C-alpha positions as CSV (number, residue, x, y, z in Angstrom):
1,X,0.0,0.0,0.0
2,X,2.8,2.3,0.9
3,X,4.5,1.5,-2.4
4,X,1.4,2.5,-4.4
5,X,1.2,5.8,-2.5
6,X,4.9,6.5,-3.2
7,X,4.6,5.8,-6.9
8,X,1.5,8.0,-7.2
9,X,3.2,10.9,-5.4
10,X,6.2,10.6,-7.6
11,X,4.0,10.5,-10.7
12,X,2.1,13.6,-9.5
13,X,5.4,15.4,-8.8
14,X,6.7,14.6,-12.3
15,X,3.5,15.9,-13.9
16,X,3.6,19.0,-11.8
17,X,7.2,19.7,-12.8
18,X,6.4,19.2,-16.5
19,X,3.5,21.6,-16.3
20,X,5.5,24.2,-14.3
21,X,8.5,24.2,-16.6
22,X,6.3,24.5,-19.7
23,X,5.1,27.9,-18.6
24,X,7.2,30.6,-20.2
25,X,9.2,32.7,-17.8
26,X,8.2,36.4,-17.8
27,X,10.7,38.8,-16.2
28,X,9.1,40.8,-13.4
29,X,8.8,44.6,-13.9
30,X,10.9,46.9,-11.7
31,X,8.9,47.8,-8.6
32,X,7.5,51.4,-8.8
33,X,9.2,52.3,-5.5
34,X,12.6,51.7,-7.0
35,X,12.5,54.8,-9.3
36,X,10.7,57.9,-10.3
37,X,9.7,58.5,-13.9
38,X,7.9,61.2,-15.7
39,X,7.1,61.9,-19.4
40,X,6.2,65.3,-20.8
41,X,4.4,65.4,-24.1
42,X,2.4,62.1,-23.9
43,X,-0.2,61.9,-26.6
44,X,-2.0,58.7,-25.8
45,X,-1.6,54.9,-25.7
46,X,-1.4,52.4,-28.6
47,X,-3.4,49.2,-28.0
48,X,-2.4,47.3,-31.1
49,X,0.7,45.2,-30.9
50,X,3.6,46.1,-33.3
51,X,4.1,43.6,-36.0
52,X,7.2,43.7,-38.2
53,X,8.7,41.4,-40.9
54,X,11.6,39.2,-40.0
55,X,15.0,40.5,-41.1
56,X,18.6,39.6,-40.1
57,X,19.2,43.1,-38.6
58,X,16.0,43.5,-36.6
59,X,16.3,40.5,-34.3
60,X,16.9,42.7,-31.3
61,X,13.7,44.5,-31.7
62,X,11.8,41.3,-32.4
63,X,13.1,39.9,-29.2
64,X,11.7,42.9,-27.3
65,X,8.3,42.4,-29.0
66,X,8.4,38.7,-28.1
67,X,8.5,39.5,-24.4
68,X,4.9,40.7,-24.5
69,X,5.4,42.8,-21.3
70,X,6.0,46.2,-22.9
71,X,3.8,49.3,-23.2
72,X,3.4,51.4,-26.3
73,X,3.1,55.2,-25.7
74,X,2.4,57.8,-28.3
75,X,4.3,61.1,-27.7
76,X,4.6,64.5,-29.2
77,X,7.8,65.6,-31.0
78,X,10.3,66.7,-28.4
79,X,8.7,64.7,-25.5
80,X,11.0,64.4,-22.5
81,X,11.8,61.4,-20.4
82,X,13.0,62.1,-16.8
83,X,14.2,59.1,-14.8
84,X,15.7,58.9,-11.3
85,X,16.5,55.4,-9.9
86,X,16.6,54.9,-6.1
87,X,19.5,52.6,-6.6
88,X,22.1,52.2,-9.3
89,X,20.3,50.8,-12.3
90,X,20.8,50.1,-16.0
91,X,18.8,52.5,-18.1
92,X,19.0,53.2,-21.9
93,X,16.8,54.6,-24.6
94,X,17.5,52.9,-28.0
95,X,15.9,53.9,-31.3
96,X,14.8,51.7,-34.1
97,X,13.6,52.3,-37.6
98,X,10.0,51.4,-38.5
99,X,11.2,48.0,-39.8
100,X,13.0,47.3,-36.5
101,X,16.6,48.0,-37.4
102,X,18.7,49.4,-34.5
103,X,19.9,52.9,-35.0
104,X,21.7,53.4,-31.7
105,X,21.1,54.9,-28.2
106,X,20.2,58.4,-27.1
107,X,22.5,60.3,-24.7
108,X,21.3,61.1,-21.2
109,X,21.6,64.6,-19.9
110,X,22.9,64.4,-16.3
111,X,23.8,67.4,-14.2
112,X,23.7,69.7,-17.3
113,X,25.9,67.6,-19.6
114,X,25.3,64.9,-22.1
115,X,26.6,61.4,-21.1
116,X,26.9,58.2,-23.2
117,X,26.1,55.9,-20.3
118,X,23.9,52.9,-19.8
119,X,23.8,53.0,-16.0
120,X,22.4,55.7,-13.8
121,X,23.7,56.2,-10.3
122,X,21.3,56.1,-7.3
123,X,19.2,59.3,-6.9
124,X,20.8,60.8,-10.1
125,X,18.3,62.3,-12.5
126,X,18.7,61.6,-16.2
127,X,16.7,63.2,-19.0
128,X,16.5,62.7,-22.8
129,X,14.1,63.8,-25.5
130,X,12.3,62.0,-28.3
131,X,12.1,63.4,-31.8
132,X,10.2,62.2,-34.9
133,X,13.4,62.5,-36.9
134,X,16.7,61.6,-35.4
135,X,20.2,60.2,-36.2
136,X,20.0,61.1,-39.8
137,X,16.9,58.9,-40.4
138,X,14.0,60.3,-42.5
139,X,11.6,57.5,-41.5
140,X,9.5,57.1,-38.4
141,X,11.2,55.7,-35.4
142,X,10.4,53.6,-32.4
143,X,12.2,54.4,-29.1
144,X,12.6,51.8,-26.4
145,X,13.3,52.8,-22.8
146,X,14.7,49.8,-20.9
147,X,15.6,49.9,-17.3
148,X,16.2,47.5,-14.4
149,X,18.6,45.1,-12.9
150,X,19.1,41.3,-12.9
151,X,15.7,39.5,-13.5
152,X,13.6,42.7,-13.1
153,X,13.2,44.9,-16.1
154,X,10.7,47.3,-17.6
155,X,10.4,48.3,-21.2
156,X,8.4,51.2,-22.7
157,X,8.1,51.7,-26.4
158,X,7.4,55.2,-27.7
159,X,6.4,56.4,-31.1
160,X,6.2,60.1,-32.0
161,X,2.7,60.9,-33.3
162,X,1.8,63.4,-35.9
163,X,0.8,66.8,-34.5
164,X,2.3,69.6,-32.4
165,X,5.6,69.5,-30.6
166,X,5.6,68.9,-26.8
167,X,5.3,72.0,-24.8
168,X,5.3,72.7,-21.1
169,X,4.6,76.5,-21.3
170,X,0.8,76.5,-21.1
171,X,-1.1,73.2,-21.1
172,X,-4.4,75.0,-21.5
173,X,-3.5,76.3,-25.0
174,X,-4.7,74.4,-28.0
175,X,-2.3,71.6,-29.0
176,X,-2.5,72.3,-32.7
177,X,-2.4,75.6,-34.6
178,X,-2.7,76.6,-38.2
179,X,0.7,76.6,-39.8
180,X,1.3,79.3,-42.4
181,X,3.6,78.3,-45.3
182,X,7.2,79.6,-45.0
183,X,9.5,80.5,-47.7
184,X,12.7,80.2,-45.6
185,X,15.0,77.2,-46.5
186,X,15.4,74.3,-44.0
187,X,17.7,75.0,-41.2
188,X,21.3,74.1,-41.8
189,X,23.5,72.3,-39.3
190,X,25.0,74.4,-36.5
191,X,27.9,76.5,-37.8
192,X,29.8,75.9,-34.6
193,X,29.2,73.1,-32.1
194,X,30.9,71.4,-29.2
195,X,32.6,68.1,-30.1
196,X,33.0,65.7,-27.2
197,X,35.3,62.7,-27.3
198,X,33.2,59.7,-28.3
199,X,33.2,56.8,-25.8
200,X,31.8,54.2,-28.2
201,X,33.9,51.1,-28.9
202,X,34.4,50.3,-32.6
203,X,34.8,46.9,-34.1
204,X,35.9,46.6,-37.8
205,X,34.9,43.2,-39.1
206,X,34.9,41.9,-35.5
207,X,38.2,43.4,-34.5
208,X,38.5,46.4,-32.2
209,X,40.1,49.4,-33.7
210,X,40.8,52.6,-31.8
211,X,39.7,55.9,-33.3
212,X,39.8,59.5,-32.1
213,X,36.2,60.2,-32.8
214,X,33.9,62.9,-31.5
215,X,30.2,63.2,-30.6
216,X,28.4,66.2,-32.0
217,X,24.7,66.6,-31.3
218,X,24.3,62.9,-30.4
219,X,26.1,61.7,-33.6
220,X,29.6,60.2,-33.9
221,X,31.9,61.9,-36.3
222,X,35.1,60.3,-37.7
223,X,38.1,61.4,-39.7
224,X,37.8,60.3,-43.3
225,X,41.4,59.1,-43.5
226,X,40.9,57.0,-40.3
227,X,38.0,55.2,-41.8
228,X,39.8,54.7,-45.1
229,X,42.8,53.2,-43.3
230,X,40.6,51.0,-41.1
231,X,38.8,49.4,-44.1
232,X,41.8,49.4,-46.5
233,X,42.3,46.1,-48.2
234,X,38.6,45.1,-47.8
235,X,35.8,45.1,-50.4
236,X,34.7,48.5,-49.1
237,X,38.1,50.2,-49.3
238,X,38.4,53.6,-50.8
239,X,40.9,56.3,-51.7
240,X,40.9,59.8,-50.3
241,X,42.2,62.8,-52.3
242,X,42.4,66.5,-51.5
243,X,42.3,69.4,-54.0
244,X,43.5,72.4,-52.0
245,X,42.9,74.9,-54.9
246,X,39.2,74.0,-55.1
247,X,38.7,73.1,-51.4
248,X,37.5,69.7,-52.5
249,X,37.7,66.1,-51.1
250,X,37.5,63.2,-53.5
251,X,36.5,59.7,-52.6
252,X,37.1,56.8,-55.0
253,X,35.5,53.5,-54.0
254,X,37.2,50.2,-54.7
255,X,40.7,51.7,-54.7
256,X,43.5,51.1,-52.2
257,X,44.1,53.9,-49.7
258,X,47.4,55.8,-49.8
259,X,48.5,56.5,-46.2
260,X,49.6,60.0,-45.4
261,X,50.8,59.4,-41.9
262,X,49.1,60.0,-38.7
263,X,46.0,57.8,-39.4
264,X,44.3,56.2,-36.4
265,X,46.4,58.2,-34.0
266,X,44.7,58.5,-30.6
267,X,45.4,61.1,-27.9
268,X,45.9,59.8,-24.3
269,X,43.0,61.9,-23.0
270,X,41.0,63.7,-25.7
271,X,39.2,66.8,-24.6
272,X,36.0,68.5,-25.8
273,X,36.8,70.8,-28.7
274,X,35.0,73.4,-30.9
275,X,33.8,72.1,-34.2
276,X,33.1,74.4,-37.2
277,X,30.9,73.5,-40.1
278,X,33.2,72.5,-43.0
279,X,33.0,74.4,-46.3
280,X,34.8,71.7,-48.3
281,X,33.0,70.0,-51.2
282,X,32.9,66.2,-51.4
283,X,33.0,64.2,-54.6
284,X,32.4,60.4,-54.7
285,X,33.6,58.8,-57.9
286,X,33.7,62.2,-59.6
287,X,30.2,63.1,-58.6
288,X,29.5,65.8,-55.9
289,X,27.5,64.5,-52.9
290,X,25.7,66.5,-50.2
291,X,27.3,65.4,-46.9
292,X,27.9,67.6,-43.9
293,X,31.2,67.7,-42.1
294,X,32.8,69.6,-39.2
295,X,36.3,70.8,-39.0
296,X,38.1,70.1,-35.8
297,X,41.7,71.4,-35.4
298,X,42.2,71.5,-39.2
299,X,40.7,68.1,-39.9
300,X,37.4,67.3,-41.5
301,X,35.2,64.9,-39.5
302,X,32.2,63.2,-41.0
303,X,29.1,61.5,-39.5
304,X,29.9,57.8,-39.6
305,X,26.4,56.9,-40.8
306,X,26.7,59.3,-43.7
307,X,30.1,57.9,-44.8
308,X,28.8,54.3,-44.4
309,X,25.7,55.0,-46.5
310,X,27.7,56.7,-49.3
311,X,30.2,53.9,-49.5
312,X,27.8,51.0,-48.9
313,X,29.3,50.0,-45.6
314,X,27.1,48.2,-43.1
315,X,26.9,49.5,-39.5
316,X,25.5,47.9,-36.3
317,X,25.2,49.2,-32.8
318,X,25.0,47.3,-29.5
319,X,23.4,49.7,-27.0
320,X,24.2,47.4,-24.1
321,X,28.0,47.6,-24.7
322,X,28.0,50.9,-26.6
323,X,29.7,49.2,-29.5
324,X,29.7,50.3,-33.1
325,X,30.2,47.5,-35.7
326,X,31.6,48.3,-39.1
327,X,31.0,45.3,-41.5
328,X,32.8,45.5,-44.8
329,X,31.5,42.0,-45.9
330,X,27.8,42.9,-46.1
331,X,26.4,43.6,-49.6
């Protein structure tokens, strides 16, 4: 009789364990008493789940969607996130294109300065803003705010809705106003800007390469000759030429780069510098291209994404490790 009871209990235990392990694990959200969070410019909630096609470069965003424990918030252009953890906590705002490709991470503003960090210290307030167009993209974007530690995490997905920009001056005023047509041209990049030393790690075809790069208005800018040297000998190699008489830079894809000396040199402790909008023209394979650059201490620095797009170089970004990937093998 005892043996039957023992077998029955063992069988019940096995069934219980089978059922228990078949239930998918869902990470618990960060308790509300562990942080304070506010959002200015909220425009509503989105009830429909996001569905995107499956591509090789949108796996990260599809993994987020698969968790099923996220919220989708509609915001106005310029909406501001303000976050203060009660204990040191991982926190980042990544942005993705409408098809789920990772574009990078936003900078936090902490104590009046922009910081490229993915952890916020206890009782430290970090803010960042969400814009409909960002990082050189001309398509709509998703922003994902992820914060937490260990097995507790919270994710909020934002999408900037059409309509007025976020405003905190007078909430009683109408949120939309008639817009009169303007004849002025679109605003140009800032003539002068502050260039801060970039803290991103860079991998070229999987191998780490050190660059003296700068961050200007949340975008990484690199010296052309440094990029040319780093990808020299690959399928994406290119030559760089300079015509001082005509203040023109020439890029020739598919040609070996001729080193001038000083490429990939890195200072021991690079400091913030003043960047001035470059007036140099740029030609790619003898055709002029529109591409903005900044001059820093006599050298032209270009937005990495612009250079990659012009030369067909694939870029990736891992927001968790703040790592840029340059892939010369991708078609």
